[in-house]
N, C-alpha and C positions, 0 to 999 in steps of 0.2 A: 629451547625448545619446550613449551606444555602441550601436553596433550589434552585434547578436549573431547571426550566422549559426549556425542550426542543421539538422543533416540528421537529421530524424525517424525516416524510415523507407527502405529501400532493400533489397528482399530479392528473391532467386529462387526459385521454387517449384517443384518436382518430384515427379511421382507416377509412379514407374516401375512400380508394380503397383497395381492397384485399392485395396489394403488398406494401403498404404504412401505416407507422405505427408513430404516433406522441405522444409526450409527454411533457405537460407543469406543471410546479411547481416545487416543492421540491422534487428528484427523485434521486435514487441510481445510480452512475455512477462511470465506471472504466475505464482505459486504457485495452487493450487486454492482458496484461501481470501483471496487477495490481501493476505495479512498478514505475509509475509516479503519478497516480491520483486514489483514492478510498475513496468513502463516499459520504455523501448527498451534493447535490448542487441545486442552484435554477436557473431555466432557461427551454429553450425549444431544445428536441432533436427528432432526427427523423431517421427512415430508411426507405429503398427503396429497393425492391427486384428485381433484373433485372436476372432473369434465376438462373445461378450458381454463380452469384455474387450478394453481399448486399454491397448497400452503404449507410453510415450512417454518421451522423454530428448533430452540436449543438453549443449552445452557455450558457455560464454559469456566475452567479456572485457568489463570496463568501460573500459578505459584510454584509448580513443578518443572517449568520450561527453562531451558537455557537463556541465560540474559542476553546474550549475545545473538541469537537467531530469534528471541523473542522481540528485541527491541522495543520495550514499552519503556517510552520516556516522558511521561505525561507532567512530571513534577521535578522540581531540583533535586529532592530525594532520589527520584527514579534515577536521574542523570549521575549523582555521586555515586551512587549503588553499581549503575553499569560501568563506570570508569574503574572501579576498584580492581584490580588485577585478580585472575583465577588462583586460590591459595588453597590447596588440596589439604592444608592443616587447619584452614578454617573454610571448609567445603560448604557447609549450609548457606553461610550469610556472603559467599562470593561467587556461587555458582547458578542459584535460582532467580528468576526474573520478579520483576514486582508483582506482588499477591493482589490480583483483582479478579472479581466475578464477572461474568458477561451473561445477558440473556437477550435473546432475539426472537423476533417474529417477522416474517416476510410472506407478502403475498406478489404471486408471478402470474401474470397473464400474457405468455409466449404469444399468442394470437388474439391479442385485444381486437383488431381486426385483421384483412387479408394482408396488410403491409405494415402493421403496428403492433409494438408489444409494450409492455409496463409492469415496472417491479416496484413495488413500496416496500420498504425495509425499515424496521424501528430496533434499536439496541439501546440497552442501559448499561452502564459500566459502574462498578461499585468499588470503591477502594479498601481493602481488606489490610492494609500494612497498619503497623503499630502508630499511634498517635492521632487520635480522632480531631485535634485542633488543626492539621495539615491534610486531614483526608480530602480526596479530590474527584467527586462523582460526576457523570457525565452521560447524557441521553442525546440520542440522535434519531431524527426522522429523515430518510433518503427516499426520494422519487426519481426512477430513471425511465426515461420513455424513449424507445427506438422507432425508428422510420426507416423502410427498405422502399424507396420509391421504384428502385429498378433491382434486377438481380444481382447485378455487381456492384451497387451503391448501398451503403448504409450509413444512417446519421444516429447518434446518440446523444441527449441531453439529460444531464443529470443536476439536481439540486438536493442540498443538505442544509437541516437547520440542527443547531446544537444548542441544549442548556448545559450549563456547567455550574457546579456549587464546590466551594473550596473552605474549608474550615467554619461551615455553617454560616458564611457570608451571605449576601443577597445573591440570587441567581443571576447569571450575565448570558449573554447568547454568543455564538460562533455561526459562521457561513462558510459554505463551500460550494463550487458549481465547476462543470466541466461540460465542455461540448467535443464530439468526435465524431469524425467521418472517414470510413474505409471505402476504397474504391480498388475494385479487382480488375486487373487489365485482361481481357481476353489473350490467348495464346499459349505457346509450348511452356515458356517459363512459369505461368500462374503468378505473376507480379502481384503486388498489394502495396497501395499506396496509403498511409494511414496519416491524419492530421489531428492534433488533440490539443484544445486549451483547458489548463486548470488552474483554477484559482482558490486560494484559501484566505480567509479574513484575517487580518492584523488586527493591532489594538485601535478602536476607533473611540469609545467612550466608556462611561462605566456600564453600559448595557450591553454592548457589542465588543467583545475581544477577539484574541487569537482564535482561529478554529483548531481543536484538539483531537487528533486522531488518535485511537487506541493504540495502533502499531505505528513504530517509526518507519513508513514505507518511503523508501528513497525516490526520489524523484528524477534521478540522475545516475548515470554509471560512474563517472568520474567525480563530479560534483554532485553529493548527496543529501540535500536538505530535505526535511519533509514538508506537507503541504503547508504547514501552520505558518502564516504571516508571509507567504511566497505565491507567485503565478509563475508558470511555465508555458511555453507554446512548444509543443512538438511534431515535426515532420520525420516520417519513418517509411523507408522504402525497403520491401521484402522480396526475395526471389527464389524461385528453387531452380538452381543451375542443373541439377542432374537428380536423378531419383534419391542418391545418397547424400547429396551435396544442397546446403541452402546457403544464403548469406543475407545480412541486413544490414543498411546504413541509418543510423539516427543523428538529428541535428537538433539540440534543445537551447532555446533562449529563456534565461530567468531573470524574473524582477523581485524585488519587496513589495508587499502590499502595506508595511508601514517600516519604520527604522527602528524598531525596538524588538520585536520579537525573534527574527533570526540574528543568532550571534556567530561571530567566527573571529580568531584572532589576528587575521590578516586583514580586516574590514578597517576603512578609514573613519575613526570616532567621531570626526568633525563634519564628514559629508553627510548631507541629506540625500546623495544619489540613490535611485531606485534600481538602477540596472546592476544585476549581480554578474551577468556575464552569457555566455555560449559555450557550449559543448558539442563535440562531433565524436562519435565512436562507431565502430562497425563489429560485426561478429561473423563467423563462419561456423555452420555446423555440419559435421561429416557423421554419418549414422549408416556404416555399411552393414550392420546386422540390426535386429530390433532391441537387441540386447546391449548393444556398444554404441555410444556416442562420443564424439570429441568436439569439445566448444573451444573455440580460440576467439577472443576479442580484445581490443584496444580502443582508448581514445584520449583525447585532450580538450581541457577546459580551458577557455581564455577568459581570466578574470576581467569585470567591468567596472565602471566608474565608482561604486560603492566600495571597492577595495583600495588600498593605500597604493600610491605610486610606485612602480616597481616591482608589483607582487609578481612572481615568476607564473609561468605556466603550470597547470597541474596536469598530470597524466596517470594512467592506469593500463596494465596489460594483464589479461588474465587466460589461465588454460585448465580445461578440466576435462577429465576421461571419466565417464558413467559407465558402469557396468552392472546391468541389473541381473541379478540372480532369482 
């Protein structure tokens, strides 16, 4: 067993003015829809309230993060580095994530009208790894519009455009989109039904290619592709069974949006089938105290027609005890 020390969070917070908030250090950051970047980043971020508008922005560096938790896999070089086992004899080259700089700016209108909200998010990612000929830079523009027609019903629509440049070659684009619905059922259990469809472009032509998120955000619990070149439809049901106990059940259906981007050793190389399969998983969360939480979860993935005949089921079981000090 190899011990892997990880610093997940270390931040300083400042509020020089009532409407200004600054955070310096290792902090949790995600874009408005959680489709481009999500996780811990090192840097400075801030927000400024202007009446019904909130302006936020920041700059981050990824080269001091642990590569497994950062999961930045934008290029083949990133993937090769990620798959190297941790070696304390060569710590600097096997522990840290791909070296990239990020800068973002966001405009948030939480009360665009009495029932709608709007978030506009722009992010630039710049490759600082060795080798200018293979440097991969990306820029994103994301818009997320929310609608709450009823107090118990919420919709959200997200659209993302990407520009990518690799090794000084011509720019190409990438696209992603999502639609989500949350419906809270009245009653003692405070049930929540969530439906979501997420789509990421695959290779189309020389102008439109795969959508490339900065973070390798897993789209499933057992089956964990990123959004690049895939689409998934999710149904989730959550209920609070007791004041200290809650449960959730999820079902996710996966497809490829092309036959080139997503790679797996179990795929049928001769098949043009787009259906990747379906997974089902559930979680129980017990929190008897505010500082103590037990998470138990498990699930199964049923491979679809894109995989070779006879591919076995995949399964995963996890348990975690969280103690907050």
